[in-house]
N, C-alpha and C positions, 0 to 999 in steps of 0.2 A: 503494499499498499504505499501512496506516494505522499513524503510528509511536505510536499509543496504548499502552498497558500496563495492567495489573492486578495487584495486591496479592495473591499466592498466600503462603497458609501451609501448608507441609508438616509434617504430624506422622510420625514415625517412631515404630513402636508393636512391642513383642515379647513373647512368653510364653518363659519360660524353665524352666518343665517343665512335664510333661502335665496335672499337678495345677492348674495355670493357667486349664486350658479349663474355661468355663462351659456347660453345655448349653443346646439353644433347642429349644423346643417341637416335637415332630416331628409333621407334619402326618398324620394319619389316613389308613388306606387309602382310602377313598372319594375323598378329596381329586385323587387321581390322580398326586402328586409324586411321582417318583423321583430317583435319584441314581448314575450309572453313571459309571465311568472309559471315556472313550475312549482304547482301549488301542492303536489302529492310528494311529501318526501321520497326520495329514491335515492338509497344509498349507490344504487348501481350506475345511474345516470350522473349521480354529482360524481362519483369518482372518474367516470367515462371526459367529463368534461375536464375536472383537475388537472388528469393526466394528460387528454388532449391539448390544452392550452398550456399547463405550465411544466412537460415534459422537456422540452425544449429550453426551460427558465430555471431549470436547477428546484422546482418545487418539488421537494420532498418530504417535509414536515408531515404529512397525511398519507405516505403510503402506508407506513404500518399500522395504520387505521382498523381495527377490526370492521366488521358489518353493523356490530352495534354500537360500537362507538360513532360510526358517519349516522344512524338513524337517531341516536340519540343526540348529537347535534343538531340534525337537520330537523327535529321536532320541538325544537326549543322554540319559544313563542317568541315569532319575530323575524325570524331567522326568515331570510328570503333569497331564492335564486332567479334571476332573471335571465332568459336566454335569449340571444340574438339568432335570426332563421333567416338564410337566403334562399328561398325556393325551397322551403320546406327540409333544409339542410341546416343542422347546428352550425355555427359559424364562431361562436363565443358567449364569455357569461359575466355576470357581476353578480358578486354573494354579498350578502347587508346582513350584518351583526349588531343588534341591537344591546348597548349597555348601559350599566348603571348613569343617571343623572343626564338621561336625554343625548346621550353620544349615541353613534349609529357609525360603526365601522366599517368601510369598504375593505373585505378581509381578500377576495380574491378578483380580478378583473383583468380579461384579457381575449385576445380573438387567436384562432389558429391559424397556423404562418396562410395558409393561403387566401384568406379573407383580408389580411393586412393591406394597408396603403390605398383602401379605398373610401376611408370615410366612416365605416361603420366603426370602428373602436370611438372614435370622438361623439358620434350618436349614442352608442349602449353608454358610454359615461354619463353625458348630459342626462340621458333618463333613466338610467340607476341611481344617479343622485338625487335626483328629482323625489324617487321612489324614497329613499333615505328620508328627505326630510318631510312626506307625508306617512311614514309608516304607521305611525300612531293613530291613523283615519282607518286601517285594515286591522290593527290588534290593540282595541280601545283600551287594555289592560297595559299598554307601555306607554309611558309620558310622552308628550312630545318632544320632538326631537330639537336640541338645541344645537347640534354639533355634530359635523360629519366630517370624518379623517380618516387616514390611510398611511401606510408606509408602501414606497417604491424603492427600488435600490438601483444601483449602476449594473446589476445581472440580468434589469429588467429589458424590455425592448427597447431600441435605442431613441424613440420617441416619445416613450413613457413619462417623462418628467414633464416635457414641454405639453402633451394633453391635458395634464392634470392641470398644468397652469393656465390655459387654454380655457379651462372649464371654471376658472376660480380659485381653485386651490392653493393655499400658500404655504410655505414651508414655515414649520415653527420650530423641527431641529433638525440638525445634519451631524451624523454620527460616522466614522468610516473605522474600519476595524479588519484584522486580517484574518479571513475564514479559510480554512480548510478546503483544499481543490477535493470538489466532487463533481464526479462526471455526470453531466446531465443525464436524467434516465431513456429520456425520450418520450416520442407519445405512448410507446408500447415498454412500460418499465418491465425487466428482464426478460426484453427478445432482444434477436442481435438485431443492432443498425444495419440498414441497408448498406453493403458494401463493406461488412466484417464477416469474420466467423467466430 
């Protein structure tokens, strides 16, 4: 196992008012783009989205999760997964996690590679952030949202930080650390990558 490390910068970003959210261009109807909430908690579907989007971005924290842990997480009141589709095919997702004192974290957000670079991400982020702000309307037991926040880091896609900034998120903390080099598992964790044996 390699002992090499990589210097990783993490930016924590927030909005503190719904007025902070800046809209993105909405794709026209002919694009086949739509966003829907996955209302039925499904560990299988959520794990698919997590690996398909995060496999190339070194998302590994949930790979060891059991089925029961996935289900318990997804069944927590207020946890929401909003999925972007293009002509019926999942393109990416945004996951919202409500926390104490009216905070909602955007825990995961991203698109699969073949859907990137066409404005879908900006639309999904703006839509998902708006759903974070109005989350209590769907979950009356949750207090109204006072803050929406997230982390992004230098291992995320090259446009992630700028996309968050364009939607009105502000950096409130920056941290740089050495992290062990862990190969990205790819969208099929445990399977051989194309061109390898």
